[in-house]
C-alpha positions as CSV (number, residue, x, y, z in Angstrom):
1,M,106.3,6.1,-2.9
2,R,106.2,9.5,-4.7
3,A,103.6,11.8,-3.3
4,A,102.5,15.3,-4.6
5,F,102.1,18.3,-2.5
6,E,99.6,20.8,-3.9
7,A,101.0,21.5,-7.4
8,W,104.4,20.0,-6.7
9,A,105.7,16.5,-7.6
10,P,109.2,15.1,-7.0
11,E,111.7,15.5,-9.8
12,I,114.2,12.6,-9.7
13,A,116.8,12.2,-12.4
14,D,117.7,8.7,-13.7
15,P,119.2,6.5,-12.6
16,A,117.7,6.3,-9.1
17,T,117.2,3.5,-6.6
18,V,114.2,4.1,-4.3
19,V,112.9,1.4,-2.1
20,A,109.1,1.0,-2.2
21,S,108.6,1.9,1.5
22,A,110.5,5.3,1.2
23,A,108.7,8.6,0.6
24,L,109.7,11.3,-1.9
25,V,107.3,14.1,-1.5
26,G,106.4,17.5,-3.1
27,R,109.2,19.9,-4.0
28,T,111.9,17.3,-3.8
29,A,114.5,17.3,-6.6
30,A,117.5,15.0,-7.0
31,G,120.3,14.5,-9.5
32,P,121.3,11.1,-11.0
33,G,122.5,8.3,-8.7
34,L,120.0,8.8,-5.9
35,D,119.8,5.8,-3.5
36,V,117.0,5.9,-0.9
37,R,116.6,3.0,1.5
38,G,113.5,1.7,3.3
39,L,111.2,4.2,5.2
40,A,113.5,7.2,4.4
41,A,111.5,10.4,3.9
42,L,112.5,13.3,1.7
43,R,109.7,15.8,2.2
44,G,109.6,19.1,0.4
45,D,106.3,20.7,1.1
46,G,106.7,24.2,2.4
47,E,110.1,24.6,0.7
48,W,112.4,22.8,-1.6
49,V,114.5,19.7,-0.8
50,R,117.4,19.7,-3.4
51,V,119.9,16.8,-3.6
52,G,122.9,16.7,-5.9
53,R,124.2,13.6,-7.7
54,N,124.9,10.3,-5.9
55,G,123.0,11.2,-2.8
56,F,122.4,8.3,-0.3
57,F,119.7,8.2,2.4
58,G,119.8,5.2,4.8
59,E,116.8,3.5,6.4
60,R,114.5,5.8,8.4
61,S,116.5,8.8,7.5
62,T,114.6,12.1,7.2
63,V,115.0,15.3,5.2
64,H,112.6,18.2,5.8
65,I,112.4,22.0,5.5
66,A,111.3,25.0,7.6
67,H,108.0,26.1,6.1
68,G,108.5,29.3,4.0
69,L,111.9,29.9,5.7
70,H,114.6,27.5,4.8
71,P,115.0,24.8,2.2
72,A,117.2,21.7,2.6
73,T,120.1,22.0,0.2
74,I,122.3,18.9,-0.1
75,G,125.4,18.7,-2.3
76,H,126.9,16.0,-4.5
77,D,128.1,12.6,-3.0
78,V,126.4,13.2,0.3
79,T,125.7,10.2,2.6
80,V,123.0,10.3,5.3
81,G,123.1,7.2,7.5
82,R,120.3,5.2,9.1
83,F,117.9,7.4,11.2
84,G,119.9,10.5,10.3
85,L,118.1,13.8,10.1
86,V,118.7,16.7,7.9
87,H,116.5,19.7,8.6
88,A,116.2,23.0,6.7
89,C,120.0,23.3,6.4
90,T,122.8,23.3,3.8
91,I,125.1,20.2,3.4
92,G,128.2,20.5,1.3
93,D,129.6,18.1,-1.2
94,G,131.0,14.8,0.1
95,V,129.6,15.2,3.7
96,L,128.8,12.2,5.8
97,V,125.9,12.5,8.3
98,A,126.3,9.3,10.1
99,D,123.7,7.0,11.7
100,G,121.4,8.8,14.2
101,A,123.1,12.2,13.6
102,T,121.0,15.4,13.2
103,V,121.7,18.7,11.4
104,M,119.2,21.4,12.3
105,D,117.7,24.6,10.8
106,A,119.8,27.2,9.0
107,S,123.1,25.5,9.8
108,T,125.8,24.9,7.1
109,V,128.1,21.9,7.0
110,G,131.1,22.5,4.8
111,P,132.4,20.0,2.2
112,H,133.9,16.7,3.2
113,A,133.0,16.9,6.9
114,V,131.7,14.1,9.1
115,I,128.9,14.4,11.5
116,A,129.5,11.4,13.9
117,P,126.9,8.9,15.0
118,G,124.3,10.4,17.3
119,A,125.7,13.9,17.1
120,L,123.6,17.1,17.0
121,V,124.3,20.3,15.0
122,P,122.1,23.0,16.5
123,P,120.4,25.7,14.5
124,R,122.4,28.5,12.8
125,R,125.8,26.9,13.1
126,T,128.5,27.0,10.4
127,L,130.8,24.0,10.5
128,P,133.9,24.2,8.3
129,G,134.6,21.3,6.0
130,G,137.4,18.7,6.5
131,F,136.7,17.8,10.2
132,V,134.9,15.2,12.2
133,Y,132.3,16.7,14.4
134,A,130.9,14.8,17.5
135,G,128.6,15.4,20.5
136,A,125.6,17.5,21.3
137,P,126.3,20.2,20.4
138,A,128.6,18.9,17.7
139,M,132.1,20.1,18.1
140,P,135.3,19.4,16.0
141,V,137.2,16.4,17.1
142,R,139.9,16.0,14.4
143,E,140.6,16.7,10.8
144,I,139.8,14.0,8.3
145,G,141.1,13.4,4.7
146,V,139.0,12.8,1.6
147,D,140.2,9.2,1.3
148,E,139.3,8.3,4.9
149,L,136.0,10.0,4.6
150,A,135.2,8.0,1.3
151,E,136.0,4.8,3.2
152,L,133.6,5.7,6.1
153,A,130.9,6.7,3.6
154,R,131.2,3.3,1.9
155,A,130.8,1.6,5.2
156,V,127.8,3.6,6.2
157,R,126.2,2.9,2.8
158,A,126.8,-0.8,3.3
159,G,125.5,-0.8,7.0
160,A,129.0,-2.1,8.0
161,A,131.1,-1.4,11.1
162,H,133.5,1.5,10.9
163,A,136.0,3.5,12.9
164,L,133.5,6.0,14.2
165,G,131.4,3.4,15.9
166,T,127.6,3.5,16.1
167,C,124.7,4.6,18.2
168,E,121.5,3.0,19.3
169,L,118.9,2.8,16.6
170,P,115.3,2.0,16.5
171,P,113.8,-0.8,14.4
172,L,114.6,0.0,10.8
173,D,111.6,-1.7,9.2
174,M,108.0,-2.4,10.3
175,S,108.4,-6.1,10.9
176,P,108.7,-5.8,14.7
177,F,105.3,-4.2,14.7
178,G,103.6,-7.0,12.8
179,A,103.3,-4.9,9.6
180,S,104.1,-5.5,6.0
181,A,103.9,-3.3,3.0
182,A,100.6,-4.9,1.9
183,D,98.9,-4.2,5.2
184,G,98.3,-0.5,5.0
185,P,98.7,1.8,7.9
186,L,95.9,0.7,10.3
187,L,96.5,-2.7,12.0
188,R,94.3,-4.6,14.4
189,A,96.4,-5.7,17.4
190,H,95.5,-7.0,20.9
191,G,91.9,-7.0,20.0
192,A,91.7,-3.3,19.0
193,V,91.6,-1.3,15.8
194,P,92.9,2.3,15.4
195,R,90.4,5.0,15.2
196,V,91.1,7.9,12.9
197,D,88.7,10.9,13.0
198,G,89.3,13.4,10.1
199,A,93.1,13.1,10.4
200,F,96.0,12.5,8.0
201,V,97.9,9.2,8.2
202,A,100.8,8.6,5.7
203,Q,100.5,5.5,3.6
204,N,103.8,4.1,4.9
205,A,103.1,4.8,8.6
206,V,101.8,2.1,11.0
207,L,99.1,2.5,13.7
208,A,98.7,-0.7,15.6
209,G,96.1,-1.5,18.2
210,D,94.2,1.0,20.4
211,V,95.4,4.2,18.7
212,R,93.0,7.2,18.5
213,L,93.6,10.3,16.4
214,G,91.6,13.5,16.8
215,V,90.3,15.8,14.1
216,D,93.0,17.7,12.0
217,S,95.8,15.7,13.7
218,G,98.5,14.0,11.5
219,V,100.9,11.1,11.5
220,Y,103.6,11.5,8.9
221,Y,105.9,9.3,6.8
222,G,107.5,6.3,8.4
223,C,106.0,6.8,11.8
224,V,105.0,4.0,14.2
225,L,102.3,4.3,16.9
226,A,102.0,0.9,18.5
227,S,100.0,0.5,21.6
228,C,100.5,-3.3,22.2
229,G,97.7,-3.6,24.8
230,A,97.8,0.0,26.1
231,R,96.3,3.1,24.6
232,I,97.8,5.9,22.4
233,E,95.7,9.0,22.0
234,V,96.7,11.9,19.8
235,G,94.5,15.1,20.4
236,E,92.9,17.4,17.9
237,R,95.3,19.5,15.7
238,S,98.4,17.7,17.0
239,N,101.1,16.3,14.7
240,V,103.6,13.4,14.8
241,Q,106.3,14.0,12.3
242,D,108.3,11.7,10.0
243,N,110.0,8.6,11.4
244,T,108.9,9.1,15.0
245,L,108.3,5.9,17.0
246,I,105.8,5.9,19.9
247,V,105.7,2.4,21.3
248,T,104.2,1.3,24.6
249,D,102.5,-1.8,26.0
250,A,100.1,-2.7,28.9
251,S,102.9,-2.9,31.4
252,R,104.3,0.5,30.5
253,G,101.0,2.4,30.3
254,D,99.2,4.8,28.0
255,V,100.4,7.6,25.9
256,V,98.1,10.6,26.0
257,I,99.1,13.5,23.6
258,G,96.9,16.6,24.1
259,R,95.6,19.1,21.6
260,E,97.9,21.3,19.4
261,V,101.0,19.2,20.4
262,T,103.9,18.9,18.0
263,I,106.1,15.8,18.1
264,G,109.1,16.4,15.9
265,H,110.9,14.1,13.3
266,N,112.8,11.0,14.4
267,V,111.7,11.1,18.0
268,R,111.6,7.9,20.2
269,M,109.1,7.9,23.1
270,G,107.0,5.6,25.2
271,A,104.3,5.8,27.9
272,G,103.6,9.3,29.2
273,S,101.5,12.4,29.1
274,F,102.0,15.5,26.8
275,G,99.9,18.5,27.6
276,D,98.1,20.8,25.3
277,G,100.4,23.1,23.3
278,S,103.5,21.3,24.2
279,L,106.4,20.4,21.9
280,V,108.8,17.5,21.7
281,G,111.8,18.5,19.6
282,M,113.1,16.5,16.7
283,A,115.6,13.6,17.4
284,S,114.6,13.5,21.1
285,I,114.4,10.3,23.2
286,V,111.7,10.3,25.9
287,G,111.6,7.7,28.6
288,D,108.5,6.1,30.0
289,G,106.4,7.9,32.6
290,V,107.4,11.4,31.4
291,V,104.9,14.1,32.0
292,V,105.2,17.2,29.8
293,E,102.8,19.8,31.2
294,P,100.9,22.2,29.0
295,G,102.9,24.7,26.9
296,A,106.3,23.0,27.9
297,C,109.1,22.1,25.5
298,I,111.6,19.3,25.2
299,A,114.4,20.8,23.0
300,A,115.7,18.9,19.9
301,G,118.0,16.1,20.5
302,S,117.3,15.8,24.3
303,H,117.3,12.7,26.2
304,V,114.6,12.8,28.9
305,S,114.9,10.3,31.7
306,A,112.0,8.1,32.7
307,G,109.6,9.7,35.2
308,T,110.6,13.2,34.5
309,R,108.1,16.0,34.9
310,V,108.6,18.9,32.5
311,K,106.9,22.0,34.1
312,A,104.4,24.0,32.2
313,G,105.9,26.8,30.2
314,W,109.6,25.6,30.5
315,I,112.2,24.3,28.2
316,W,114.1,21.2,29.1
317,A,117.3,20.4,27.1
318,G,120.4,18.2,27.3
319,R,121.6,14.6,27.6
320,P,120.1,14.0,30.1
321,A,117.7,16.8,29.9
322,R,117.4,19.4,32.6
323,A,115.4,22.6,33.1
324,L,117.0,25.3,30.9
325,R,114.6,28.3,31.0
326,E,111.1,29.4,30.5
327,V,109.5,29.5,27.0
328,G,109.6,32.9,25.5
329,D,106.8,34.7,23.7
330,R,108.6,34.2,20.3
331,E,108.8,30.5,20.9
332,R,105.1,30.3,21.8
333,S,104.3,31.9,18.5
334,M,106.5,29.5,16.7
335,F,104.8,26.6,18.4
336,A,101.4,27.8,17.3
337,F,102.7,28.5,13.8
338,A,104.0,24.9,13.6
339,V,100.5,23.6,14.5
340,D,98.8,25.7,11.8
341,V,101.4,24.6,9.2
342,Y,100.8,21.0,9.9
343,I,97.0,21.4,9.7
344,H,97.6,22.9,6.3
345,Y,99.9,20.0,5.3
346,G,97.5,17.4,6.4
347,A,94.6,18.9,4.5
348,A,96.8,19.2,1.3
349,Y,98.0,15.6,1.6
350,R,94.5,14.3,2.0
351,R,93.5,16.1,-1.2
352,E,96.3,14.4,-3.0
353,S,95.3,11.0,-1.7
354,A,98.7,10.5,-0.1
355,G,97.2,9.4,3.2
356,L,93.8,8.4,4.5
357,V,90.9,9.7,6.4
358,A,88.6,7.4,8.3
């Protein structure tokens, strides 16, 4: 799927291989040899996504920008593995971002480096090339030669086992949720049909069962909201970003997301409550029964244990997540800005018929 954003349409050089369920959006430009697998999302709306020649993006990988601040700039011969996330950063030539790894805003990864499976590069870091980086935050483990890196990249592109191992991944297609490409994003399940009230839903997302979206909310590319006999409610002006999976069932309980909530890219979460104005950072894993009180924040890449209560106005971070500090005034402003940006995005995508309103 190639979707416009306002006056911008993707610019993809030939030859390119793009699976039908993937999304190339807006100001996305790529050199020849691009290979994009199922449900991957390269979304250049508020800034440019630029990819050099021979770029590879595995299933459910995501590339996005920071609106009006940072593009995503990706060099030649870069490999991004399954459920990898590259956000508003600079990636040098020949880099491997392995399965489930994340590189965050304003960071720079030097050429011929490896970000190991599940690793997290925090914002504003500079990682010299020629090393393997692992952990959260990602730290250098050892040097790596070009030949070894090329072998690892070939394995990642083939979905094969390799020396760096792997990490837990979500389902990489929509079949576990009873969906196929012909079904569209709204599926009847367990006797219920999703209800969408003036919201944006990307064409390759899936909402299954008793899912309710409020006015000016948005569910972006590759997302899954599957209620499986429970209820999922997304409040007004809230957004669920690319390749996030929210899955529950009757035994686990409902998911209630309040007003003006941001759920970042590549998040995995189940039953719980997320108060007004809260934020769940990208690449987080949130267990069942978590309560995020109003105005609280789960930091990017955090793993939140089942039953945790995140107090109002606090940031929790880590693996496992723990109370870090109170949310600052600048962060509150950033949360509010993100809400406004996504309302703008949703309206623009609806105008371009890249999603639906019901």
